[in-house]
One Martini backbone bead per residue (centre of mass of N, CA, C, O) as a GRO file, in nm:
protein
  166
    1MET     BB    1   0.105  -1.919  -0.782
    2LYS     BB    2   0.230  -1.811  -0.476
    3ALA     BB    3   0.221  -1.925  -0.149
    4HIS     BB    4   0.178  -1.776   0.173
    5HIS     BB    5   0.262  -1.847   0.515
    6TYR     BB    6   0.122  -1.765   0.847
    7LYS     BB    7   0.233  -1.765   1.194
    8VAL     BB    8   0.057  -1.702   1.505
    9ASN     BB    9   0.079  -1.634   1.852
   10ILE     BB   10  -0.183  -1.620   2.099
   11THR     BB   11  -0.162  -1.504   2.446
   12TRP     BB   12  -0.342  -1.492   2.720
   13THR     BB   13  -0.268  -1.264   3.024
   14GLY     BB   14  -0.564  -1.159   3.178
   15ASN     BB   15  -0.585  -1.341   3.426
   16ARG     BB   16  -0.712  -1.250   3.766
   17GLY     BB   17  -0.864  -1.546   3.875
   18LYS     BB   18  -1.173  -1.539   3.710
   19GLY     BB   19  -1.162  -1.478   3.437
   20THR     BB   20  -1.482  -1.445   3.257
   21ALA     BB   21  -1.709  -1.372   3.479
   22SER     BB   22  -1.667  -1.074   3.368
   23TYR     BB   23  -1.606  -0.782   3.203
   24THR     BB   24  -1.413  -0.683   3.470
   25SER     BB   25  -1.229  -0.957   3.548
   26TYR     BB   26  -1.044  -0.884   3.294
   27ASP     BB   27  -0.783  -0.868   3.086
   28ARG     BB   28  -0.658  -0.785   2.747
   29ASP     BB   29  -0.402  -0.922   2.763
   30HIS     BB   30  -0.131  -1.006   2.531
   31VAL     BB   31   0.067  -1.223   2.317
   32ILE     BB   32   0.275  -1.187   2.036
   33ALA     BB   33   0.403  -1.472   1.843
   34THR     BB   34   0.719  -1.572   1.689
   35PRO     BB   35   0.959  -1.759   1.614
   36GLY     BB   36   1.256  -1.563   1.666
   37LYS     BB   37   1.089  -1.322   1.791
   38PRO     BB   38   0.970  -1.062   1.924
   39GLN     BB   39   0.744  -0.970   2.134
   40ILE     BB   40   0.400  -0.854   2.146
   41PRO     BB   41   0.222  -0.632   2.326
   42GLY     BB   42  -0.122  -0.681   2.399
   43SER     BB   43  -0.447  -0.524   2.345
   44SER     BB   44  -0.690  -0.311   2.385
   45ASP     BB   45  -0.852  -0.055   2.357
   46PRO     BB   46  -0.918   0.168   2.604
   47SER     BB   47  -1.231   0.175   2.534
   48PHE     BB   48  -1.201  -0.166   2.598
   49ARG     BB   49  -1.007  -0.207   2.859
   50GLY     BB   50  -0.725  -0.130   2.778
   51ASP     BB   51  -0.379  -0.104   2.745
   52PRO     BB   52  -0.200   0.183   2.653
   53GLY     BB   53   0.098   0.024   2.662
   54ARG     BB   54  -0.033  -0.144   2.431
   55TYR     BB   55  -0.102  -0.303   2.156
   56ASN     BB   56  -0.351  -0.282   1.914
   57PRO     BB   57  -0.515  -0.402   1.644
   58GLU     BB   58  -0.557  -0.124   1.509
   59GLU     BB   59  -0.260  -0.036   1.508
   60LEU     BB   60  -0.153  -0.287   1.352
   61LEU     BB   61  -0.308  -0.233   1.094
   62VAL     BB   62  -0.185   0.042   1.028
   63ALA     BB   63   0.110  -0.059   1.035
   64SER     BB   64   0.082  -0.266   0.806
   65LEU     BB   65   0.010  -0.066   0.584
   66SER     BB   66   0.260   0.116   0.609
   67SER     BB   67   0.479  -0.100   0.572
   68CYS     BB   68   0.392  -0.218   0.300
   69HIS     BB   69   0.404   0.043   0.140
   70MET     BB   70   0.698   0.113   0.192
   71LEU     BB   71   0.827  -0.143   0.071
   72TRP     BB   72   0.714  -0.103  -0.213
   73TYR     BB   73   0.814   0.183  -0.262
   74LEU     BB   74   1.117   0.127  -0.237
   75HIS     BB   75   1.127  -0.078  -0.465
   76LEU     BB   76   1.021   0.108  -0.692
   77CYS     BB   77   1.238   0.324  -0.664
   78ALA     BB   78   1.482   0.147  -0.722
   79ALA     BB   79   1.379   0.057  -1.011
   80ALA     BB   80   1.343   0.385  -1.105
   81GLY     BB   81   1.580   0.574  -0.972
   82VAL     BB   82   1.475   0.652  -0.687
   83ILE     BB   83   1.618   0.835  -0.419
   84VAL     BB   84   1.586   0.726  -0.095
   85VAL     BB   85   1.689   0.850   0.243
   86GLU     BB   86   1.392   0.893   0.371
   87TYR     BB   87   1.122   0.744   0.588
   88VAL     BB   88   0.816   0.883   0.728
   89ASP     BB   89   0.520   0.766   0.908
   90ASP     BB   90   0.187   0.908   1.007
   91ALA     BB   91  -0.047   0.711   1.046
   92ALA     BB   92  -0.417   0.689   0.991
   93GLY     BB   93  -0.721   0.572   1.148
   94THR     BB   94  -1.075   0.478   1.099
   95MET     BB   95  -1.314   0.378   1.345
   96GLU     BB   96  -1.645   0.244   1.357
   97GLU     BB   97  -1.910   0.204   1.544
   98THR     BB   98  -2.175  -0.007   1.606
   99ALA     BB   99  -2.481  -0.082   1.745
  100ASP     BB  100  -2.377  -0.395   1.814
  101GLY     BB  101  -2.049  -0.332   1.899
  102GLY     BB  102  -1.906  -0.312   1.661
  103GLY     BB  103  -1.694  -0.267   1.360
  104HIS     BB  104  -1.509  -0.039   1.129
  105PHE     BB  105  -1.321   0.057   0.885
  106THR     BB  106  -1.309   0.354   0.666
  107GLU     BB  107  -0.994   0.445   0.695
  108VAL     BB  108  -0.661   0.513   0.560
  109THR     BB  109  -0.378   0.735   0.622
  110LEU     BB  110  -0.089   0.831   0.463
  111PHE     BB  111   0.212   1.039   0.588
  112PRO     BB  112   0.469   1.066   0.413
  113VAL     BB  113   0.814   1.149   0.464
  114ILE     BB  114   1.026   1.222   0.185
  115THR     BB  115   1.365   1.178   0.110
  116LEU     BB  116   1.546   1.304  -0.156
  117ALA     BB  117   1.821   1.348  -0.365
  118SER     BB  118   1.621   1.501  -0.580
  119GLU     BB  119   1.395   1.710  -0.738
  120GLU     BB  120   1.363   1.539  -1.011
  121MET     BB  121   1.208   1.290  -0.846
  122ILE     BB  122   0.917   1.370  -0.759
  123GLU     BB  123   0.724   1.282  -0.985
  124LYS     BB  124   0.800   0.981  -0.983
  125ALA     BB  125   0.753   0.935  -0.679
  126ASP     BB  126   0.447   0.997  -0.681
  127VAL     BB  127   0.346   0.771  -0.877
  128LEU     BB  128   0.439   0.519  -0.694
  129HIS     BB  129   0.210   0.514  -0.481
  130GLU     BB  130  -0.018   0.380  -0.644
  131LYS     BB  131   0.134   0.119  -0.702
  132ALA     BB  132   0.188   0.039  -0.409
  133ASN     BB  133  -0.112   0.020  -0.329
  134LYS     BB  134  -0.178  -0.216  -0.533
  135LEU     BB  135   0.060  -0.419  -0.423
  136CYS     BB  136  -0.034  -0.426  -0.146
  137PHE     BB  137  -0.140  -0.684   0.042
  138ILE     BB  138  -0.305  -0.536   0.258
  139ALA     BB  139  -0.468  -0.326   0.095
  140SER     BB  140  -0.596  -0.553  -0.102
  141SER     BB  141  -0.755  -0.678   0.172
  142CYS     BB  142  -0.929  -0.431   0.196
  143ASN     BB  143  -1.267  -0.259   0.252
  144PHE     BB  144  -1.094   0.010   0.245
  145PRO     BB  145  -0.946   0.300   0.213
  146VAL     BB  146  -0.607   0.395   0.099
  147HIS     BB  147  -0.433   0.670   0.165
  148HIS     BB  148  -0.203   0.927   0.022
  149LYS     BB  149   0.014   1.204   0.176
  150PRO     BB  150   0.280   1.327   0.058
  151ILE     BB  151   0.607   1.446   0.153
  152TYR     BB  152   0.877   1.640   0.024
  153LYS     BB  153   1.230   1.613   0.037
  154ILE     BB  154   1.562   1.746   0.021
  155ALA     BB  155   1.871   1.661   0.021
  156GLU     BB  156   2.167   1.739   0.129
  157ARG     BB  157   2.465   1.702  -0.012
  158SER     BB  158   2.643   1.657   0.244
  159MET     BB  159   2.462   1.425   0.354
  160LEU     BB  160   2.498   1.227   0.123
  161GLU     BB  161   2.812   1.203   0.138
  162GLU     BB  162   2.796   1.112   0.458
  163GLY     BB  163   2.528   0.931   0.513
  164LYS     BB  164   2.309   1.116   0.621
  165LYS     BB  165   2.039   1.227   0.770
  166VAL     BB  166   1.798   1.488   0.763
   0.00000   0.00000   0.00000
């Protein structure tokens, strides 16, 4: 097996002059960075004194699951002759807090809207979601279920010929 290694730098930018002198004395802001890529502004969930204008770890986890699933799904569709012309997912996750102040995700559901080149591809396209879920590196690393509830659309012929999205 081949191992892949990933490095990410997290820099806390929320010191307002007193450090962590108290729970309310600091911001949760931080920057997520990898050399050669745009930085991601991070914070905690607003429920935990975070900045709602910045990404929080929970959103990034849901985004990672959605992105990984989509990339595997597109790969499997290409290999199976299923032509996807558009893919949009409004994924959602549920995290429950525990009595000790911690918490955990209980599930994530992907809601991809997939536009296919023809109606004949729907059955095969649907089967590939389960395979993508099993192959997704992120989903197979989670201890909670990742569901998928796809909706299929069929591209209009004129739009396919012009290379436009539906």
